[in-house]
N, CA, C and O atoms as a GROMACS GRO file, in nm:
protein
  492
    1MET      N    1  18.690  -6.527  10.106
    1MET     CA    2  18.666  -6.486  10.200
    1MET      C    3  18.762  -6.346  10.240
    1MET      O    4  18.885  -6.336  10.244
    2ARG      N    5  18.663  -6.253  10.265
    2ARG     CA    6  18.738  -6.139  10.305
    2ARG      C    7  18.783  -6.138  10.440
    2ARG      O    8  18.714  -6.186  10.530
    3ARG      N    9  18.913  -6.078  10.463
    3ARG     CA   10  18.939  -6.058  10.631
    3ARG      C   11  18.986  -5.963  10.663
    3ARG      O   12  19.083  -5.940  10.590
    4VAL      N   13  18.976  -5.913  10.713
    4VAL     CA   14  19.032  -5.762  10.757
    4VAL      C   15  19.104  -5.723  10.884
    4VAL      O   16  19.070  -5.780  10.988
    5PHE      N   17  19.200  -5.632  10.887
    5PHE     CA   18  19.270  -5.661  11.048
    5PHE      C   19  19.335  -5.554  11.061
    5PHE      O   20  19.329  -5.472  10.969
    6LYS      N   21  19.397  -5.533  11.152
    6LYS     CA   22  19.438  -5.413  11.220
    6LYS      C   23  19.621  -5.380  11.290
    6LYS      O   24  19.609  -5.415  11.407
    7THR      N   25  19.703  -5.353  11.279
    7THR     CA   26  19.807  -5.392  11.322
    7THR      C   27  19.819  -5.306  11.453
    7THR      O   28  19.742  -5.215  11.484
    8ARG      N   29  19.929  -5.350  11.528
    8ARG     CA   30  19.917  -5.301  11.679
    8ARG      C   31  19.912  -5.186  11.692
    8ARG      O   32  19.834  -5.134  11.772
    9PRO      N   33  20.027  -5.094  11.588
    9PRO     CA   34  20.050  -4.947  11.609
    9PRO      C   35  19.926  -4.875  11.523
    9PRO      O   36  19.934  -4.753  11.528
   10PHE      N   37  19.835  -4.916  11.460
   10PHE     CA   38  19.705  -4.843  11.411
   10PHE      C   39  19.600  -4.854  11.527
   10PHE      O   40  19.518  -4.765  11.546
   11ALA      N   41  19.608  -4.992  11.619
   11ALA     CA   42  19.517  -5.010  11.704
   11ALA      C   43  19.534  -4.907  11.811
   11ALA      O   44  19.438  -4.848  11.861
   12ARG      N   45  19.674  -4.883  11.851
   12ARG     CA   46  19.688  -4.772  11.968
   12ARG      C   47  19.641  -4.635  11.905
   12ARG      O   48  19.590  -4.553  11.982
   13TRP      N   49  19.654  -4.602  11.760
   13TRP     CA   50  19.610  -4.493  11.738
   13TRP      C   51  19.484  -4.516  11.755
   13TRP      O   52  19.435  -4.431  11.831
   14LEU      N   53  19.394  -4.608  11.712
   14LEU     CA   54  19.250  -4.613  11.720
   14LEU      C   55  19.224  -4.572  11.826
   14LEU      O   56  19.154  -4.471  11.815
   15ARG      N   57  19.240  -4.593  11.908
   15ARG     CA   58  19.204  -4.600  12.091
   15ARG      C   59  19.211  -4.480  12.147
   15ARG      O   60  19.166  -4.472  12.261
   16LYS      N   61  19.278  -4.335  12.073
   16LYS     CA   62  19.299  -4.227  12.101
   16LYS      C   63  19.208  -4.154  12.024
   16LYS      O   64  19.222  -4.032  12.028
   17THR      N   65  19.102  -4.205  11.943
   17THR     CA   66  19.029  -4.161  11.843
   17THR      C   67  18.884  -4.204  11.911
   17THR      O   68  18.880  -4.264  12.019
   18ASP      N   69  18.775  -4.171  11.844
   18ASP     CA   70  18.628  -4.199  11.842
   18ASP      C   71  18.581  -4.308  11.760
   18ASP      O   72  18.473  -4.366  11.774
   19LEU      N   73  18.689  -4.337  11.651
   19LEU     CA   74  18.643  -4.451  11.581
   19LEU      C   75  18.630  -4.566  11.642
   19LEU      O   76  18.662  -4.565  11.761
   20ASN      N   77  18.585  -4.685  11.591
   20ASN     CA   78  18.544  -4.813  11.617
   20ASN      C   79  18.547  -4.885  11.495
   20ASN      O   80  18.520  -4.836  11.385
   21ASP      N   81  18.594  -5.053  11.526
   21ASP     CA   82  18.617  -5.148  11.432
   21ASP      C   83  18.485  -5.165  11.355
   21ASP      O   84  18.492  -5.250  11.266
   22ALA      N   85  18.353  -5.098  11.370
   22ALA     CA   86  18.238  -5.131  11.276
   22ALA      C   87  18.288  -5.032  11.171
   22ALA      O   88  18.305  -5.072  11.056
   23ALA      N   89  18.315  -4.901  11.204
   23ALA     CA   90  18.371  -4.787  11.103
   23ALA      C   91  18.477  -4.831  10.993
   23ALA      O   92  18.476  -4.813  10.871
   24LEU      N   93  18.560  -4.888  11.069
   24LEU     CA   94  18.681  -4.908  10.965
   24LEU      C   95  18.624  -5.017  10.881
   24LEU      O   96  18.674  -5.014  10.769
   25CYS      N   97  18.506  -5.143  10.901
   25CYS     CA   98  18.467  -5.289  10.828
   25CYS      C   99  18.378  -5.182  10.739
   25CYS      O  100  18.364  -5.222  10.623
   26GLN      N  101  18.313  -5.052  10.767
   26GLN     CA  102  18.224  -4.998  10.640
   26GLN      C  103  18.329  -4.969  10.561
   26GLN      O  104  18.328  -5.024  10.451
   27ALA      N  105  18.439  -4.883  10.595
   27ALA     CA  106  18.535  -4.814  10.519
   27ALA      C  107  18.566  -4.926  10.422
   27ALA      O  108  18.582  -4.894  10.304
   28VAL      N  109  18.576  -5.053  10.455
   28VAL     CA  110  18.628  -5.154  10.370
   28VAL      C  111  18.522  -5.227  10.244
   28VAL      O  112  18.558  -5.286  10.142
   29LEU      N  113  18.409  -5.205  10.284
   29LEU     CA  114  18.278  -5.240  10.234
   29LEU      C  115  18.294  -5.132  10.096
   29LEU      O  116  18.288  -5.172   9.980
   30GLU      N  117  18.313  -5.013  10.129
   30GLU     CA  118  18.328  -4.887  10.059
   30GLU      C  119  18.424  -4.911   9.966
   30GLU      O  120  18.401  -4.928   9.846
   31MET      N  121  18.527  -4.913  10.016
   31MET     CA  122  18.667  -4.949   9.888
   31MET      C  123  18.659  -5.076   9.795
   31MET      O  124  18.714  -5.077   9.685
   32GLU      N  125  18.591  -5.179   9.843
   32GLU     CA  126  18.531  -5.308   9.783
   32GLU      C  127  18.449  -5.237   9.660
   32GLU      O  128  18.450  -5.295   9.551
   33ARG      N  129  18.382  -5.118   9.672
   33ARG     CA  130  18.267  -5.097   9.581
   33ARG      C  131  18.339  -4.992   9.490
   33ARG      O  132  18.289  -4.930   9.397
   34GLY      N  133  18.483  -4.984   9.543
   34GLY     CA  134  18.569  -4.850   9.451
   34GLY      C  135  18.595  -4.711   9.485
   34GLY      O  136  18.661  -4.628   9.423
   35LEU      N  137  18.511  -4.694   9.630
   35LEU     CA  138  18.514  -4.554   9.653
   35LEU      C  139  18.656  -4.568   9.781
   35LEU      O  140  18.649  -4.592   9.901
   36ILE      N  141  18.783  -4.539   9.686
   36ILE     CA  142  18.881  -4.525   9.767
   36ILE      C  143  18.908  -4.338   9.716
   36ILE      O  144  18.859  -4.269   9.628
   37ASP      N  145  19.010  -4.312   9.825
   37ASP     CA  146  19.039  -4.147   9.835
   37ASP      C  147  19.161  -4.159   9.762
   37ASP      O  148  19.133  -4.096   9.660
   38ALA      N  149  19.273  -4.197   9.750
   38ALA     CA  150  19.388  -4.219   9.656
   38ALA      C  151  19.463  -4.364   9.717
   38ALA      O  152  19.475  -4.420   9.826
   39ASP      N  153  19.504  -4.388   9.572
   39ASP     CA  154  19.572  -4.534   9.544
   39ASP      C  155  19.763  -4.446   9.578
   39ASP      O  156  19.819  -4.364   9.504
   40LEU      N  157  19.807  -4.495   9.690
   40LEU     CA  158  19.967  -4.458   9.698
   40LEU      C  159  20.070  -4.542   9.647
   40LEU      O  160  20.191  -4.538   9.669
   41GLY      N  161  20.001  -4.624   9.574
   41GLY     CA  162  20.115  -4.730   9.520
   41GLY      C  163  20.151  -4.832   9.611
   41GLY      O  164  20.109  -4.822   9.726
   42GLY      N  165  20.226  -4.933   9.578
   42GLY     CA  166  20.253  -5.052   9.637
   42GLY      C  167  20.205  -5.140   9.751
   42GLY      O  168  20.260  -5.214   9.832
   43GLY      N  169  20.033  -5.089   9.712
   43GLY     CA  170  19.945  -5.172   9.801
   43GLY      C  171  19.897  -5.150   9.898
   43GLY      O  172  19.848  -5.228   9.979
   44VAL      N  173  19.913  -4.981   9.902
   44VAL     CA  174  19.902  -4.891   9.991
   44VAL      C  175  19.773  -4.796   9.963
   44VAL      O  176  19.785  -4.734   9.857
   45LEU      N  177  19.646  -4.769  10.036
   45LEU     CA  178  19.545  -4.722   9.980
   45LEU      C  179  19.490  -4.625  10.090
   45LEU      O  180  19.512  -4.656  10.207
   46LYS      N  181  19.433  -4.528  10.066
   46LYS     CA  182  19.438  -4.409  10.137
   46LYS      C  183  19.269  -4.397  10.126
   46LYS      O  184  19.203  -4.391  10.023
   47LYS      N  185  19.216  -4.396  10.278
   47LYS     CA  186  19.056  -4.388  10.269
   47LYS      C  187  19.050  -4.294  10.391
   47LYS      O  188  19.131  -4.275  10.482
   48ARG      N  189  18.929  -4.240  10.367
   48ARG     CA  190  18.902  -4.116  10.467
   48ARG      C  191  18.785  -4.180  10.536
   48ARG      O  192  18.699  -4.247  10.478
   49VAL      N  193  18.789  -4.155  10.662
   49VAL     CA  194  18.698  -4.213  10.763
   49VAL      C  195  18.595  -4.123  10.875
   49VAL      O  196  18.659  -4.069  10.966
   50ALA      N  197  18.468  -4.105  10.877
   50ALA     CA  198  18.429  -4.001  10.936
   50ALA      C  199  18.450  -4.054  11.078
   50ALA      O  200  18.457  -4.170  11.119
   51LEU      N  201  18.458  -3.936  11.142
   51LEU     CA  202  18.432  -3.951  11.292
   51LEU      C  203  18.324  -3.903  11.351
   51LEU      O  204  18.287  -3.788  11.329
   52PRO      N  205  18.262  -3.983  11.433
   52PRO     CA  206  18.112  -3.954  11.464
   52PRO      C  207  18.134  -3.793  11.476
   52PRO      O  208  18.229  -3.728  11.518
   53GLY      N  209  18.007  -3.755  11.423
   53GLY     CA  210  17.964  -3.609  11.449
   53GLY      C  211  18.030  -3.526  11.375
   53GLY      O  212  18.008  -3.408  11.403
   54ARG      N  213  18.139  -3.556  11.248
   54ARG     CA  214  18.158  -3.486  11.163
   54ARG      C  215  18.161  -3.584  11.013
   54ARG      O  216  18.153  -3.705  10.995
   55GLY      N  217  18.176  -3.465  10.916
   55GLY     CA  218  18.214  -3.525  10.789
   55GLY      C  219  18.350  -3.576  10.767
   55GLY      O  220  18.445  -3.541  10.836
   56LYS      N  221  18.359  -3.670  10.658
   56LYS     CA  222  18.477  -3.735  10.610
   56LYS      C  223  18.559  -3.637  10.599
   56LYS      O  224  18.673  -3.677  10.623
   57SER      N  225  18.553  -3.465  10.558
   57SER     CA  226  18.644  -3.448  10.508
   57SER      C  227  18.741  -3.375  10.584
   57SER      O  228  18.851  -3.336  10.547
   58GLY      N  229  18.681  -3.359  10.702
   58GLY     CA  230  18.745  -3.300  10.846
   58GLY      C  231  18.790  -3.400  10.928
   58GLY      O  232  18.848  -3.346  11.022
   59SER      N  233  18.793  -3.538  10.942
   59SER     CA  234  18.784  -3.639  10.996
   59SER      C  235  18.921  -3.764  10.977
   59SER      O  236  19.021  -3.728  10.915
   60ALA      N  237  18.916  -3.848  11.010
   60ALA     CA  238  19.046  -3.923  10.986
   60ALA      C  239  19.075  -3.975  10.874
   60ALA      O  240  18.992  -4.016  10.793
   61ARG      N  241  19.218  -3.978  10.859
   61ARG     CA  242  19.278  -4.062  10.693
   61ARG      C  243  19.324  -4.209  10.775
   61ARG      O  244  19.368  -4.230  10.889
   62THR      N  245  19.292  -4.302  10.654
   62THR     CA  246  19.368  -4.428  10.718
   62THR      C  247  19.434  -4.469  10.578
   62THR      O  248  19.376  -4.455  10.470
   63LEU      N  249  19.559  -4.520  10.592
   63LEU     CA  250  19.603  -4.586  10.529
   63LEU      C  251  19.602  -4.778  10.526
   63LEU      O  252  19.654  -4.852  10.610
   64VAL      N  253  19.546  -4.807  10.435
   64VAL     CA  254  19.525  -4.962  10.429
   64VAL      C  255  19.621  -5.034  10.336
   64VAL      O  256  19.640  -4.997  10.220
   65ALA      N  257  19.677  -5.136  10.389
   65ALA     CA  258  19.759  -5.218  10.269
   65ALA      C  259  19.631  -5.348  10.224
   65ALA      O  260  19.548  -5.406  10.294
   66THR      N  261  19.658  -5.355  10.095
   66THR     CA  262  19.571  -5.443  10.008
   66THR      C  263  19.615  -5.439   9.861
   66THR      O  264  19.667  -5.353   9.790
   67HIS      N  265  19.569  -5.575   9.840
   67HIS     CA  266  19.559  -5.566   9.656
   67HIS      C  267  19.400  -5.596   9.622
   67HIS      O  268  19.364  -5.692   9.554
   68GLN      N  269  19.321  -5.509   9.673
   68GLN     CA  270  19.177  -5.500   9.732
   68GLN      C  271  19.099  -5.623   9.624
   68GLN      O  272  19.027  -5.618   9.524
   69GLY      N  273  19.171  -5.752   9.728
   69GLY     CA  274  19.108  -5.867   9.700
   69GLY      C  275  19.030  -5.906   9.836
   69GLY      O  276  18.937  -5.836   9.876
   70ASP      N  277  19.069  -6.005   9.895
   70ASP     CA  278  19.049  -6.079  10.036
   70ASP      C  279  19.105  -6.020  10.160
   70ASP      O  280  19.081  -6.047  10.278
   71ARG      N  281  19.175  -5.945  10.113
   71ARG     CA  282  19.268  -5.946  10.272
   71ARG      C  283  19.276  -5.757  10.282
   71ARG      O  284  19.310  -5.694  10.181
   72TRP      N  285  19.250  -5.703  10.380
   72TRP     CA  286  19.248  -5.566  10.416
   72TRP      C  287  19.340  -5.515  10.530
   72TRP      O  288  19.261  -5.524  10.624
   73PHE      N  289  19.458  -5.466  10.585
   73PHE     CA  290  19.533  -5.442  10.670
   73PHE      C  291  19.555  -5.292  10.725
   73PHE      O  292  19.655  -5.233  10.684
   74PHE      N  293  19.475  -5.232  10.809
   74PHE     CA  294  19.444  -5.115  10.878
   74PHE      C  295  19.613  -5.074  10.926
   74PHE      O  296  19.655  -5.127  11.029
   75VAL      N  297  19.695  -4.991  10.856
   75VAL     CA  298  19.830  -5.034  10.907
   75VAL      C  299  19.882  -4.860  10.931
   75VAL      O  300  20.002  -4.833  10.920
   76PHE      N  301  19.777  -4.748  10.964
   76PHE     CA  302  19.826  -4.613  10.968
   76PHE      C  303  19.711  -4.533  10.993
   76PHE      O  304  19.619  -4.564  10.918
   77GLY      N  305  19.684  -4.443  11.070
   77GLY     CA  306  19.594  -4.367  11.072
   77GLY      C  307  19.615  -4.201  11.140
   77GLY      O  308  19.691  -4.166  11.230
   78PHE      N  309  19.545  -4.142  11.080
   78PHE     CA  310  19.583  -3.979  11.142
   78PHE      C  311  19.456  -3.882  11.104
   78PHE      O  312  19.378  -3.891  11.010
   79GLU      N  313  19.461  -3.769  11.227
   79GLU     CA  314  19.357  -3.690  11.177
   79GLU      C  315  19.380  -3.585  11.080
   79GLU      O  316  19.470  -3.518  11.130
   80LYS      N  317  19.354  -3.545  10.994
   80LYS     CA  318  19.339  -3.423  10.932
   80LYS      C  319  19.399  -3.298  10.990
   80LYS      O  320  19.482  -3.231  10.930
   81LYS      N  321  19.354  -3.270  11.111
   81LYS     CA  322  19.364  -3.181  11.172
   81LYS      C  323  19.505  -3.164  11.262
   81LYS      O  324  19.553  -3.064  11.317
   82VAL      N  325  19.551  -3.299  11.253
   82VAL     CA  326  19.700  -3.321  11.311
   82VAL      C  327  19.803  -3.318  11.197
   82VAL      O  328  19.915  -3.270  11.214
   83ARG      N  329  19.759  -3.377  11.067
   83ARG     CA  330  19.871  -3.379  10.964
   83ARG      C  331  19.787  -3.390  10.842
   83ARG      O  332  19.678  -3.443  10.821
   84ALA      N  333  19.883  -3.314  10.756
   84ALA     CA  334  19.833  -3.331  10.605
   84ALA      C  335  19.813  -3.466  10.568
   84ALA      O  336  19.704  -3.522  10.552
   85ASN      N  337  19.971  -3.536  10.551
   85ASN     CA  338  19.980  -3.636  10.477
   85ASN      C  339  20.090  -3.704  10.539
   85ASN      O  340  20.146  -3.652  10.636
   86VAL      N  341  20.135  -3.838  10.485
   86VAL     CA  342  20.238  -3.903  10.557
   86VAL      C  343  20.359  -3.872  10.469
   86VAL      O  344  20.330  -3.841  10.353
   87SER      N  345  20.510  -3.874  10.506
   87SER     CA  346  20.630  -3.817  10.438
   87SER      C  347  20.649  -3.944  10.320
   87SER      O  348  20.579  -4.045  10.312
   88ALA      N  349  20.726  -3.918  10.261
   88ALA     CA  350  20.746  -4.005  10.156
   88ALA      C  351  20.864  -4.120  10.229
   88ALA      O  352  20.894  -4.232  10.186
   89LYS      N  353  20.901  -4.073  10.313
   89LYS     CA  354  20.984  -4.175  10.402
   89LYS      C  355  20.897  -4.295  10.425
   89LYS      O  356  20.911  -4.406  10.373
   90GLU      N  357  20.771  -4.240  10.544
   90GLU     CA  358  20.676  -4.330  10.607
   90GLU      C  359  20.640  -4.382  10.481
   90GLU      O  360  20.683  -4.495  10.461
   91LEU      N  361  20.590  -4.345  10.412
   91LEU     CA  362  20.507  -4.414  10.273
   91LEU      C  363  20.588  -4.541  10.234
   91LEU      O  364  20.528  -4.647  10.220
   92ALA      N  365  20.712  -4.534  10.215
   92ALA     CA  366  20.800  -4.634  10.163
   92ALA      C  367  20.789  -4.730  10.279
   92ALA      O  368  20.774  -4.851  10.265
   93ALA      N  369  20.798  -4.662  10.404
   93ALA     CA  370  20.822  -4.790  10.486
   93ALA      C  371  20.694  -4.896  10.489
   93ALA      O  372  20.701  -5.015  10.521
   94LEU      N  373  20.548  -4.805  10.440
   94LEU     CA  374  20.422  -4.856  10.492
   94LEU      C  375  20.428  -4.946  10.366
   94LEU      O  376  20.367  -5.049  10.398
   95GLN      N  377  20.469  -4.957  10.244
   95GLN     CA  378  20.469  -4.994  10.113
   95GLN      C  379  20.545  -5.129  10.139
   95GLN      O  380  20.499  -5.238  10.104
   96ALA      N  381  20.672  -5.111  10.209
   96ALA     CA  382  20.732  -5.207  10.258
   96ALA      C  383  20.666  -5.322  10.366
   96ALA      O  384  20.683  -5.444  10.367
   97LEU      N  385  20.594  -5.246  10.446
   97LEU     CA  386  20.512  -5.310  10.504
   97LEU      C  387  20.346  -5.414  10.447
   97LEU      O  388  20.296  -5.519  10.486
   98ALA      N  389  20.316  -5.327  10.357
   98ALA     CA  390  20.168  -5.392  10.266
   98ALA      C  391  20.284  -5.534  10.177
   98ALA      O  392  20.256  -5.652  10.161
   99THR      N  393  20.371  -5.484  10.149
   99THR     CA  394  20.439  -5.645  10.080
   99THR      C  395  20.445  -5.749  10.180
   99THR      O  396  20.412  -5.866  10.163
  100ASP      N  397  20.494  -5.693  10.292
  100ASP     CA  398  20.510  -5.849  10.344
  100ASP      C  399  20.359  -5.909  10.434
  100ASP      O  400  20.326  -6.014  10.489
  101LEU      N  401  20.309  -5.800  10.415
  101LEU     CA  402  20.139  -5.859  10.497
  101LEU      C  403  20.068  -5.944  10.412
  101LEU      O  404  20.006  -6.043  10.449
  102LEU      N  405  20.080  -5.897  10.281
  102LEU     CA  406  20.008  -5.957  10.195
  102LEU      C  407  20.083  -6.080  10.122
  102LEU      O  408  20.018  -6.129  10.030
  103LYS      N  409  20.174  -6.121  10.139
  103LYS     CA  410  20.253  -6.220  10.166
  103LYS      C  411  20.238  -6.315  10.234
  103LYS      O  412  20.282  -6.418  10.183
  104LEU      N  413  20.192  -6.324  10.333
  104LEU     CA  414  20.162  -6.414  10.481
  104LEU      C  415  20.018  -6.473  10.415
  104LEU      O  416  19.925  -6.417  10.356
  105SER      N  417  20.044  -6.606  10.452
  105SER     CA  418  19.958  -6.738  10.425
  105SER      C  419  19.803  -6.705  10.525
  105SER      O  420  19.768  -6.600  10.580
  106SER      N  421  19.767  -6.774  10.522
  106SER     CA  422  19.596  -6.794  10.606
  106SER      C  423  19.672  -6.829  10.762
  106SER      O  424  19.669  -6.758  10.863
  107ALA      N  425  19.724  -6.935  10.746
  107ALA     CA  426  19.784  -7.016  10.854
  107ALA      C  427  19.876  -6.874  10.959
  107ALA      O  428  19.861  -6.834  11.074
  108GLU      N  429  19.967  -6.835  10.849
  108GLU     CA  430  20.063  -6.738  10.905
  108GLU      C  431  19.996  -6.615  10.991
  108GLU      O  432  20.041  -6.558  11.090
  109LEU      N  433  19.866  -6.592  10.913
  109LEU     CA  434  19.775  -6.469  10.954
  109LEU      C  435  19.738  -6.504  11.066
  109LEU      O  436  19.738  -6.416  11.152
  110ASP      N  437  19.686  -6.668  11.115
  110ASP     CA  438  19.628  -6.684  11.206
  110ASP      C  439  19.748  -6.677  11.326
  110ASP      O  440  19.723  -6.605  11.423
  111ARG      N  441  19.838  -6.728  11.323
  111ARG     CA  442  19.936  -6.716  11.397
  111ARG      C  443  19.955  -6.553  11.464
  111ARG      O  444  19.936  -6.514  11.579
  112GLN      N  445  19.996  -6.488  11.356
  112GLN     CA  446  20.013  -6.327  11.405
  112GLN      C  447  19.878  -6.277  11.481
  112GLN      O  448  19.882  -6.198  11.576
  113VAL      N  449  19.774  -6.327  11.435
  113VAL     CA  450  19.663  -6.301  11.573
  113VAL      C  451  19.635  -6.347  11.709
  113VAL      O  452  19.581  -6.303  11.810
  114GLU      N  453  19.702  -6.467  11.664
  114GLU     CA  454  19.731  -6.554  11.830
  114GLU      C  455  19.806  -6.476  11.895
  114GLU      O  456  19.775  -6.459  12.013
  115ASN      N  457  19.907  -6.415  11.852
  115ASN     CA  458  20.060  -6.365  11.900
  115ASN      C  459  20.017  -6.226  11.895
  115ASN      O  460  20.115  -6.151  11.894
  116ASP      N  461  19.880  -6.152  11.890
  116ASP     CA  462  19.832  -6.012  11.907
  116ASP      C  463  19.960  -5.914  11.831
  116ASP      O  464  20.015  -5.815  11.878
  117VAL      N  465  19.978  -5.970  11.719
  117VAL     CA  466  20.055  -5.860  11.604
  117VAL      C  467  19.969  -5.806  11.539
  117VAL      O  468  19.987  -5.688  11.510
  118LEU      N  469  19.866  -5.866  11.501
  118LEU     CA  470  19.736  -5.831  11.391
  118LEU      C  471  19.590  -5.872  11.511
  118LEU      O  472  19.587  -5.968  11.588
  119ALA      N  473  19.483  -5.770  11.495
  119ALA     CA  474  19.378  -5.797  11.545
  119ALA      C  475  19.306  -5.828  11.414
  119ALA      O  476  19.351  -5.776  11.313
  120GLU      N  477  19.201  -5.906  11.404
  120GLU     CA  478  19.119  -5.915  11.319
  120GLU      C  479  18.967  -5.876  11.355
  120GLU      O  480  18.905  -5.934  11.443
  121ILE      N  481  18.917  -5.776  11.281
  121ILE     CA  482  18.821  -5.693  11.300
  121ILE      C  483  18.674  -5.734  11.220
  121ILE      O  484  18.565  -5.725  11.277
  122CYS      N  485  18.686  -5.768  11.118
  122CYS     CA  486  18.556  -5.825  11.066
  122CYS      C  487  18.609  -5.942  10.932
  122CYS      O  488  18.722  -5.951  10.885
  123ARG      N  489  18.521  -5.999  10.905
  123ARG     CA  490  18.527  -6.098  10.782
  123ARG      C  491  18.426  -6.064  10.675
  123ARG      O  492  18.419  -6.132  10.573
   0.00000   0.00000   0.00000
């Protein structure tokens, strides 16, 4: 069963954009079909998500922790007009976070959701 989450920092960033959870769930469906913009290594993928009224090329970039199976974690987002990419140091930190998130059991994930560390957005 597929589970999709967003981290608290990602959720804060998301509130500043015109994106919504439905767009993120659609992005996961696309990634499951192989439509990935970049594999950054260490369980981190880059996926463009269109902001309303704009195409994907000038819109938001999301970084997703996953093993491309049943768990997807939106961990970082930015608009292309604000920055071109993440730094090497940021990527290393996101890869470490991906490793930690992907090790969590279902029960541990449920506790993270209960404690508002993660928010589950679609299944």
